[in-house]
N, C-alpha and C positions, 0 to 999 in steps of 0.2 A: 772739745777740750776747753777748759776755762782757766782763768788766772785768779789767784788769791791776792786780794789787796785789802787795805784798811777801809775803803769807802765802798767801792763797787766791784762786784764779781761780773766779769765779762765772758760771755759765751756765744759763739765760739771765737777763738783767737785767729782762726783761719777761715776767711770768707770764701766759700766755694761756690763758683758760678758754673752751672752746666752750659758751656759755651756753644752758642748757635749763631750763625751769621744772620744779620738783619732782624734780630729779635731782642727785645728788652728782657733782661733776666734779673730777678730779685733774690735777695738773700736776707734773712732776718738775723738781727743782733739783739741779744737779751742782756739787759743791765739790771743787776740785783743789788739793792741797797741793803746792806746788812747792819746798818747803824740805826740809832734812834733819832737821827737828824735828817733834815732834807739835804739831798745832794744834787747840786746842779751839774749838768754835763754838757760837753760840746764835742762834736765829731768833726775831725779834719781829714783831708785826703791830699795826696800828692798830685792827683789828677782830677780836679773839681769839675772839669767840663765833661768828663766821662761818666761820672756817677751823680746820682741824685739821692740825698739822704733825708729821710723824713721820720721823725723830726731830727734836725741836726743840732738843736739845742733843746734843753728841757730840764725838768726837775723830777727826780725819783723820790717818792715819799718813803718814810722810814719803813723798813722791813717789807718792801714791795719790789716788784719787777716791772721794768718798762721795756717795750719792744721797739727797736729801731729798724726800719726797712731801708736797706741799701739796694738801689736799682742801678744796674749797668746799662747804659744806653746801647741801642742797636749798633753793632759793629759791621762795617762793610767788608773787612778782610780779617783773617785770623793770623796770629803770629806764627812764624815758621816752626818754632819749637814748642808752641802752646804754653809758654811761660809768661807770667805776668809780674812786672816789677812794681806795680802800684802798691801803695801802703796807706793805712789809716792810722790815725792817732785819736784816742779817746781821752779826754781830759775831764776830771771830776774834782769838785770842791764842795766843802760844806756851805750850805746856804742858810739864810736866816729863816726862822719859822714863818710860815705863811707866804713865802715868796712863790710866785707863779712862773710858768714857762716864759710869758711875755716880758717878765722883769729880769730875765737872765741877760747880762751884758758881757761883751768881750773883756771889760776891765776885771770881771770876777775871776778870770783865768790868767791874769797877769802876775807872773812871778816877781817882776820888778816892784810891784806894789806890795810885796810881802805876803801874798796869799799862798797857802800851801796847796799846790796843785798836784793831784795824782794823775799819772799818765800811763796808758796802756797802748802798746803798739800792736797793730793787726796787719796781717798780710793777706794777699789775694791769690787764689789758686783757681785755675781753669780745670774743670773735670768734664768727662764725656757726658753728653746728654743721655737721659734714659732711653733705652731701646723700646719701641712700641711692641706690644704683644703680637706674636705671629698668629695668623688665622688658621695655619695648618699645624695640626698636632702630629708629630712624628713619633712612631712607636706607641707604647702604652705604659701606664703605670703598673707596678707589680700587683698582681691579683685582679687586674681588670682586663677586659677584652680590648683589642686594638681598635682605634677609632679610624674611620675612613676619612681620607683627605677630601676637601671640598673641591669639586670640579669647577671648570670655568663658568658653566651656566648656573651654578648654585644649586644643583640637584644631587650633590654627592651624598647627602644624608639619606635621600630617598632610595638611591641605588644600594647603599649599605644595608638599609632595612630589608630591601627585597632579597639581597643575597643571603641574609641571615635567616629570614623567615621561610624561604622556599624549600628548606630541607624537609619539614613535616609534611607538606602536601605530596612530595615525591614518595615518601614512605607510605602514605595512605593510598596513593595510586597503585603502587606495587601490590599491596594487599588486595585491592579491588580487582586488579587484573588476574591475580591467582585464583580469587573466588569465582570470577567469570569463567576462567578456563576449566575449573573443577565442575561447575554447573553445566558447561557445554558438554564435557565428557559424559557426565551422568545422563544428560538429555539424549546424547547419541546412543548410549547403551540401552536406555529405556525404549528408544525408538526401534533399535534393532530387535529387542525382545518383543516389542509390540508387533513388528512385522512377522517375526517367527510364529507368534501365537496366532496372528491373523491367517497365515498360511495353513497352520494345523487346523484352525477352525473351519476354513473353507474345505479342507480335505475331509474333515469329520462330517461336515454338512452334506457333502456329496455321498459319502458312504451311508449316512443316515437315510437319505432319500431312497437309495437303492434297497436297503434292507427293511425299512419300516413304512415306506410309502407316505412320507410327510409328517411323521411324528417327531417331536423334539426330545432328544435324549437328555438325560441328566448331565452328562459330560459337556454337552453343548452349552447348557445354561451356566454351568460352572465356569467355563472359559470366557463367556461373555461378561460375567461378573468380575473375573480377574482382569480382563482388559480394561474395564471401567475403572477399577482401582488404580491400575498403572497410569492411565491417562490423567486421572485426578492428581496423582503424585507428581506427574510431569508438570502440570499446570501450576501447582503450588511452588515448585522449585524454580520455575522460570518467571 
């Protein structure tokens, strides 16, 4: 908030200090000269030991802005109601062309001397200090996945990545197990068939020896070739 005057526009009119014990706190005051003349200013306060004003006197050039820094000294105790009764008074007068800040004197603001002095009253307010950002993110923003809170040993993010990424390996493991089970069943079936053929081959061999005296029948050769194909198939699958 600012005030409209003939010489200087002052902003803000309410000096807000984020109150903290045992800590210096500063607040900026902006003076804008809206005339075509030099304007000298002076800042007064009802509690000069509590505040430091830099600069407390000076000159604002035509159509320009000057910053005044008000610093509250570190306080040892806080008021019970967090209310401040301190006030500031800003005085402004038209100065001669070429005047500098060092040439500003108290007599320039004397009403008894006939000078036209413009005055603006400012009040002081204590506000709560800004809260530091929390390192723990609770919940999640809309459209985004929840964020894991950080654990005491600082490895929360590693654990969250592990819990998210471990779903895909589990799925691949299930598929691998199903494939191994299927191959095992096929291997067992092939082995059973092989044993059956082996028994039939042995029986055929004995019968062949009795009937032909050592000759190798065509059926015997066929069964041997079939067994070889089955064994080759088993080796490829496993």
